[in-house]
MIKOLLO-19506 format. One record per atom (N, C-alpha, C, CB): x, y, z. Coordinates in steps of 0.1 Angstrom, whole numbers, plus 5000, padded with zeros to 4 digits. Glycine has a CB too. Example, Ala and Ser with C-alpha at 12.3 -4.5 7.8 and 13.67 -1.06 7.14 Angstrom:
residues 2
513249435078
512349555078
513249675078
511349555090
512849785071
513749895071
512950005079
514149945057
***
This chain:
residues 65
356364583895
355064583888
354564733888
353964493894
353864763877
353364903876
354465013876
352364933887
355664973872
356765073872
357265113885
356265193865
357265023895
357665063908
359165033910
356864983919
359864983901
361364963902
361764823904
361865053913
362964813910
363564683911
363364643926
365164693908
363064513928
362964453941
363764323943
361464423944
364064293955
364664163958
363664093967
366064183966
363063983961
362063903968
362363763967
360663933962
361863683976
362063533975
361363483963
361463473988
361963373957
361363323945
359963273947
362263203940
359663213959
358363153961
357263263962
358363073973
357663383966
356763493967
356363553953
357263603976
357163533943
356963603930
356863503919
357963703927
356863373922
356863273911
355663283901
356963133917
354563313907
353363323898
353463443889
352063323906
353963553895
354063683887
355163663876
354463803896
356163593879
357263563869
356663483858
358463493875
355863373862
355263283852
354263353843
354663163859
353563453848
352563533841
353163643833
351563583850
354463673835
355163773828
354963913834
354663783814
354363923846
354164043852
355464103858
353164033864
356364013861
357664053866
358763993857
357964013881
359864053856
360964003848
362163993857
361264093835
362863883857
364063863864
365263933857
364463713867
365864023864
366964103857
368364063861
366764253859
368564003872
369863963877
369763813881
370364053888
369663723872
369363583876
370563523883
369163503863
371763573882
372963513889
373063563903
374163543881
372363673907
372463733920
371363663929
372163883919
371863623941
370963563951
371463603965
370963403950
370563603974
370863643987
370163533996
370363783991
370963484006
370463384015
369363444024
371563314023
368363374028
367363424037
367163314048
366063454029
367163354060
366963264071
365463284075
367863294083
364863174078
363463174083
363463104096
362463094073
362863174106
362763124119
361363094124
363463224129
361162994131
359862964137
359962994152
359362814135
359263094157
359363144170
357963114177
359663294171
358063044189
356863004196
357163034211
356562854195
356063034218
356263054233
356662924239
354863104239
357262924251
357662804257
356562704259
358462834270
355362764262
354162684264
353762604252
352962774268
354062654240
353662584228
354862504222
353162684218
355962514227
357162444221
356962294221
358362484229
356162234229
355962094229
354662054222
355962034243
353962144216
352762114209
352962034196
351962254206
352261934195
352361844183
351861924171
351461714184
350862004172
350362084161
351362184156
349062164165
352062254166
353062354162
354262274156
353562434174
354662164161
355762084156
355462044142
356061964165
354261994139
353861954126
353862064116
352461884126
353362184121
353262294112
354662344108
352562414119
355562344118
356962384115
357662284106
357762404128
357462164108
357962054099
357462074085
357661914105
356162094084
355562114070
356262234063
354062134071
356362344070
356962464065
358362444061
356762584074
359162374069
360562344066
360662264053
361162264078
359862164052
359862074040
359462154028
358961954042
358362234029
357862314018
358962414013
356562384021
359562484022
360462584019
361762524012
360862664031
362162404018
363262334012
362962283997
363662214020
361762243995
361362193982
361262303972
360062113983
360862423977
360662533968
361862633968
359362603971
362962593973
364162683973
364662713959
365262633982
***
């Protein structure tokens, strides 16, 4: 955007800019895998809220891959 060149970003981070025409996909066949990790302290590892949040993010990211 604004002439800043070529970037490699996740689809979910730029989907609205692509839809609005602010960005243009130039290499549609090129993809790079991205790993996402949820890191918590051992104290929070058994928290239902953290578990629910991680589960929500996992499902959302899978649905928007």
